[in-house]
C-alpha atoms as one frame of an Amber mdcrd trajectory, in Angstrom:
protein
 -16.053  14.468   3.301 -13.571  13.169   5.799  -9.919  14.594   6.243  -8.339
  11.976   4.474 -10.327  13.059   1.261  -9.668  16.724   1.253  -7.001  18.244
  -0.913  -4.890  21.294  -0.203  -2.689  23.139  -2.536   0.809  24.058  -0.715
   2.327  27.541  -0.735   5.635  27.119  -1.942   8.685  29.497  -2.203   8.865
  31.615  -5.469  11.228  29.665  -7.760  14.739  31.012  -7.460  14.426  31.812
  -3.735  15.250  29.125  -1.308  12.698  28.055   1.428  13.600  28.580   5.010
  15.660  25.321   4.944  17.788  26.791   2.468  19.377  24.675  -0.388  18.601
  20.822  -0.383  22.009  18.686   0.194  22.861  15.285   0.097  22.466  13.117
   3.090  25.876  13.188   4.647  27.557  12.476   7.993  25.532  14.949   9.443
  21.906  13.870   8.108  21.534  10.176   6.929  18.987   8.538   5.944  19.156
   5.964   9.303  19.831   9.224  11.733  16.478  10.194  11.681  15.079  14.155
  11.744  17.824  16.615  12.787  16.702  18.605  16.076  16.980  22.059  17.262
  19.654  20.695  19.737  22.036  19.634  16.782  21.772  22.616  15.342  22.522
  24.717  18.312  25.432  22.410  18.800  26.805  22.765  14.974  26.301  26.707
  15.569  28.141  26.400  18.991  25.092  28.491  20.083  22.082  27.830  22.420
  18.966  26.357  21.703  17.068  29.898  22.526  19.258  31.522  20.303  18.552
  29.145  16.926  14.835  29.686  18.350  15.033  33.308  18.018  17.303  33.246
  14.570  14.376  30.861  12.967  11.452  33.144  14.509  13.225  36.393  13.206
  11.640  38.561  16.033  14.379  39.122  18.183  17.912  40.715  17.482  20.685
  38.574  16.648  24.191  39.614  15.982  24.699  39.191  12.115  27.708  36.725
  12.528  25.928  34.820  14.914  22.629  34.675  12.715  24.930  33.258   9.666
  26.255  30.618  11.707  22.607  29.281  12.777  21.432  29.718   9.375  24.646
  27.682   7.926  23.914  24.893  10.383  20.533  24.770   9.357  21.336  24.263
   6.081  23.906  21.862   6.560  22.065  19.698   8.637  18.727  19.928   6.650
  16.936  21.111   9.601  13.363  21.826   8.879  11.773  24.439  10.970   8.221
  24.886  10.296   5.437  24.902  13.018   2.636  23.474  10.578   5.023  20.491
   9.805   5.206  19.708  13.368   1.915  19.581  13.588   0.713  17.517  10.894
   3.593  14.678  12.101   2.492  15.090  15.910  -1.347  15.843  15.750  -2.943
  16.206  12.406  -4.260  13.474   9.530  -0.851  12.205   8.098  -0.347  13.198
   4.585   0.551  12.030   1.100   2.569  15.026  -1.096   1.616  14.584  -4.977
   4.014  16.477  -7.138   2.921  17.034 -10.617   3.723  18.818 -13.824   0.225
  19.400 -14.847  -3.385  18.215 -13.673  -5.196  18.781 -16.800  -3.220  15.879
 -18.606  -5.241  12.699 -18.503  -2.959  10.299 -17.925  -1.445  12.080 -14.678
  -4.759  13.008 -13.543  -5.972   9.477 -13.407  -2.495   8.782 -11.306  -3.527
  11.388  -9.234  -6.828   9.675  -8.637  -5.248   6.563  -7.939  -2.891   8.286
  -5.410  -5.631   9.724  -3.799  -8.028   6.582  -3.339  -5.201   4.680  -1.953
  -4.020   7.440   0.750  -7.748   7.915   1.804  -8.023   4.296   2.424  -5.082
   4.610   4.474  -6.716   7.758   6.463  -4.597   9.847   4.935  -4.814  13.560
   3.325  -3.251  14.736   0.315  -1.433  17.738  -0.305  -0.862  18.685  -4.150
   1.995  20.589  -5.951   2.225  21.637  -9.691   5.395  22.454 -11.196   4.298
  23.168 -14.807   7.359  21.088 -15.959  10.138  23.572 -14.661  13.039  21.876
 -12.440  13.421  24.801 -10.172   9.712  24.875  -9.449   9.997  21.054  -8.966
  12.597  21.478  -6.376  10.804  24.275  -4.837   7.912  22.171  -4.593   9.572
  19.150  -3.367  11.101  20.967  -0.570   7.909  22.792   0.512   6.267  19.247
   0.716   8.924  18.199   3.083   8.384  21.347   4.801   4.832  20.478   5.684
   5.736  17.108   6.984   4.295  14.897   4.184   4.729  11.322   5.698   5.355
  10.381   1.481   5.872  12.073  -1.720   4.958  10.887  -4.742   6.609  12.480
  -7.975   4.775  11.740 -11.297   5.508  12.059 -14.938   9.110  12.692 -16.622
  11.098  15.449 -15.868  14.845  17.064 -16.265  17.599  14.039 -16.583  20.292
  16.493 -15.944  22.981  15.650 -13.657  22.487  18.690 -11.492  18.924  18.037
 -11.184  19.110  14.883 -10.518  21.936  15.432  -7.753  19.397  17.675  -6.094
  16.790  14.764  -6.294  18.663  12.248  -4.647  19.268  14.943  -1.398  15.771
  15.642  -1.153  15.055  11.892  -1.202  18.041  11.295   1.672  16.544  14.191
   3.534  12.734  12.886   3.277  14.179   9.381   4.176  15.869  11.122   7.546
  12.893  12.563   8.438  11.203   9.154   8.310   9.189   9.946   5.167   9.908
   8.661   1.130  10.395   9.607  -2.374   8.495   7.284  -4.719   8.665   8.325
  -8.323   6.179   7.533 -10.830   6.953   7.197 -14.496  10.884   8.114 -14.336
  13.900   6.538 -13.402  15.516   7.219  -9.590  18.181   9.534  -9.350  22.052
   8.144  -9.194  22.559   7.643  -5.610  19.157   7.851  -4.254  19.326   4.650
  -2.712  16.192   5.872  -0.336  14.011   6.450  -3.335  11.126   3.871  -4.561
  10.015   3.757  -8.031   7.240   2.133  -9.698   6.268   2.297 -13.159   4.620
   0.460 -16.253   6.369  -2.035 -19.016   6.808   1.041 -21.607   9.238  -1.122
 -23.618   6.760  -4.143 -23.322   3.276  -2.744 -24.363   5.200  -1.179 -27.562
   6.507  -4.050 -28.591   2.998  -6.003 -28.542   1.903  -2.799 -30.442   4.546
  -3.023 -33.062   4.555  -6.646 -32.959   0.662  -6.660 -33.996   1.179  -4.104
 -36.615   4.197  -6.598 -38.121   1.944  -9.417 -38.117  -0.959  -8.016 -40.165
   1.780  -7.408 -43.002   2.983  -3.966 -42.374   7.068  -3.605 -43.068   7.532
   0.146 -43.214   6.270   1.535 -39.522   6.936   5.134 -38.741   8.038   6.306
 -35.206   6.067   9.420 -34.931   7.388  10.838 -31.180  10.719  11.915 -29.536
  13.736  10.005 -30.688  16.473  11.474 -28.022  16.146  11.461 -24.412  15.214
   9.956 -21.923  11.454   9.131 -20.342   8.407   7.014 -21.431   9.025   7.886
 -25.251  12.300   6.274 -24.790  11.060   2.935 -23.709   8.508   2.951 -26.514
  11.172   3.495 -28.929  13.132   0.645 -27.605   9.925  -1.456 -28.249   9.655
  -0.358 -31.474  13.292  -0.998 -32.177  13.225  -4.587 -30.400   9.884  -5.816
 -32.380  11.615  -4.812 -35.970  14.719  -6.487 -34.967  12.800  -9.552 -33.393
  11.000  -9.781 -36.955  14.097  -9.322 -38.639  13.553  -6.006 -40.379  16.007
  -3.224 -39.998  15.472  -0.063 -38.362  15.609   2.584 -40.885  16.325   6.254
 -39.971  13.804   7.867 -42.722  11.212   6.306 -40.759  11.879   7.976 -37.489
  10.016  11.166 -37.737  10.569  12.593 -34.477   8.279  15.201 -32.826   6.464
  15.660 -29.591   4.065  13.499 -26.810   1.364  16.185 -27.581  -1.394  16.571
 -30.545  -0.341  19.666 -32.235   3.169  18.987 -32.756   2.457  15.508 -33.771
  -0.062  16.669 -36.612   2.839  19.279 -37.875   5.217  16.997 -37.785   3.614
  14.521 -39.828   2.019  17.188 -42.215   5.390  18.546 -43.056   6.427  14.888
 -44.152   3.162  13.775 -45.722   4.031  16.750 -48.027   7.625  16.203 -48.794
   6.660  12.213 -49.366   3.820  12.289 -51.461   5.575  12.986 -54.882   7.360
   9.520 -54.089   4.397   6.931 -55.566   6.765   3.879 -54.472   4.046   2.699
 -52.283  -0.041   2.952 -53.098  -0.400   5.733 -50.267   2.659   7.633 -51.583
   4.117   8.119 -47.957   7.138   5.763 -47.613   5.173   3.980 -44.870   2.257
   2.184 -44.177   1.453   2.417 -40.791   1.974   5.172 -37.944   3.131   4.560
 -34.309   2.390   7.453 -32.575   3.702   7.819 -29.091   0.565   8.995 -27.157
  -3.246   8.800 -27.992  -2.957  12.566 -28.151  -0.312  12.661 -30.740  -2.211
   9.708 -32.463  -5.252  12.159 -32.500  -3.004  14.720 -34.313  -1.721  12.477
 -36.600  -5.268  11.150 -37.712  -5.990  15.038 -38.661  -2.881  15.304 -40.442
  -3.451  12.037 -42.806  -7.110  12.841 -43.227  -5.936  16.552 -44.475  -3.481
  14.522 -46.878  -6.173  12.804 -48.332  -5.621   9.309 -46.841  -8.018   6.853
 -44.951  -7.304   5.085 -41.516  -6.904   2.333 -41.934  -7.673   1.672 -45.574
  -4.834   3.496 -46.492  -2.235   3.855 -43.411  -3.070   2.238 -40.100  -2.593
   4.180 -36.822  -1.890   3.436 -33.317  -1.404   5.081 -29.883  -0.280   4.363
 -26.360  -2.083   5.165 -23.433  -5.586   3.566 -23.902  -6.836   7.605 -22.987
 -10.608   8.310 -23.132  -9.428  10.076 -26.429  -9.051   6.331 -28.059 -12.754
   5.633 -28.001 -13.586   9.064 -29.059 -11.736   8.991 -32.478 -13.165   7.867
 -35.416 -11.763   5.024 -35.986 -11.435   4.063 -32.515  -7.938   3.867 -31.764
  -5.812   0.698 -31.272  -3.776   1.415 -28.404  -1.627   0.108 -25.490  -3.818
   0.090 -22.076  -1.702   1.476 -18.882  -2.769   0.834 -15.558  -2.485   4.416
 -14.683  -5.077   4.397 -11.443  -3.476   1.467 -10.370   0.245   2.952 -10.906
  -0.706   5.988  -8.236  -2.104   3.310  -5.745   0.992   1.401  -6.058   2.999
   4.476  -5.239   1.221   4.809  -2.144   1.602   1.246  -0.870   5.045   1.538
  -1.638   5.521   4.967   0.139   3.973   3.680   3.338   5.638   0.554   3.555
   8.055   0.826   6.483   9.980  -2.265   6.280  13.579  -1.596   4.978  13.108
  -4.384   2.001  10.582  -1.859   0.512  13.909   0.886   0.442  15.151   1.022
  -2.993  12.508  -0.730  -4.496  11.486  -0.785  -8.383   8.119  -2.109  -9.426
   6.771  -2.602 -12.986   3.241  -2.887 -13.628   1.983  -4.734 -16.958   0.699
  -2.999 -19.987  -1.236  -4.933 -22.794  -2.613  -4.460 -26.152  -6.231  -2.896
 -26.975  -6.757  -3.501 -30.979  -9.668  -1.571 -32.123 -10.687  -0.159 -35.843
  -7.608   1.780 -36.535  -5.571  -0.936 -37.702  -5.979  -3.341 -41.088  -3.404
  -5.310 -43.287  -1.613  -2.845 -45.836  -3.086  -1.746 -49.045  -2.400  -4.289
 -51.797   0.388  -2.926 -53.854
């Protein structure tokens, strides 16, 4: 196996404890995206000590007066100096790397993106470093700092994440420090942090895919389509909700709050949310199914699988009583009976595009936002609504 295809899992500091570089700060006058990586000489000058003293403090194997040590460490933090022998080795002699940061490799969509990242990296003669975060914002920041310290030539961050201002400010700082070191942060499936002009975003047309999906249901005659998924916050669900709303509006239909079910992206939460909703609505016989809706738009294929189980438990047939659609075109979509109508997302190509953009060194690529198309995949879980 070539070096370019070897996976390695990074070792990161425990959450809540800063790594050798301390907390990441936004690039300022001392560390700009165009100034290049900070040198040992710059740290020594800022701390008003010799380069040998800086080396001793960083090595930790020679006694240094506490006030002097504090000045050196403060300069290291403020200049965002990366003192890491392995990083220097990677940059100077070993195979250049692409770092991949994600919440969980077990998620099918994430795994497909990761596959695309690794395939494209290998074609460019690069190895991959992989770090997982478990969806924890603190862990995400720790992993990103570690990847920077490992000297990764590019860092690809996959999936939704914390959109809070504090976390976004830290990400902007990390993007700036990566750029100063000659690397680049590429975000897959989430917007760039405010002020992170050096970050690149690659995404897919979430809203357009949802618009096509709901428009197809409306063209089949459905007028009451339940939206099963998150209705607040950002991320992928927000784009899908926007497409749902736009399709209804363009077809002259109101967006009814009663048809915004809420819920999560996963199978279990979607099942529980729909099961509770069905239990409260079955007494209303205003429509043939007794539900108040004739179609369900689940925001992921996983959520659609949970919805299918809930509908069957309630004695409803798909698509004879209720039409059901998902999003993602996962393997699950064709395993279900009936096979699921959904939206195809080019996850593998998303990962490949992220690497191509990350390794593009021309200034025009900085701050770029690339959007890949999606398309409707009709299968057997949709039909016209039953006659009244």
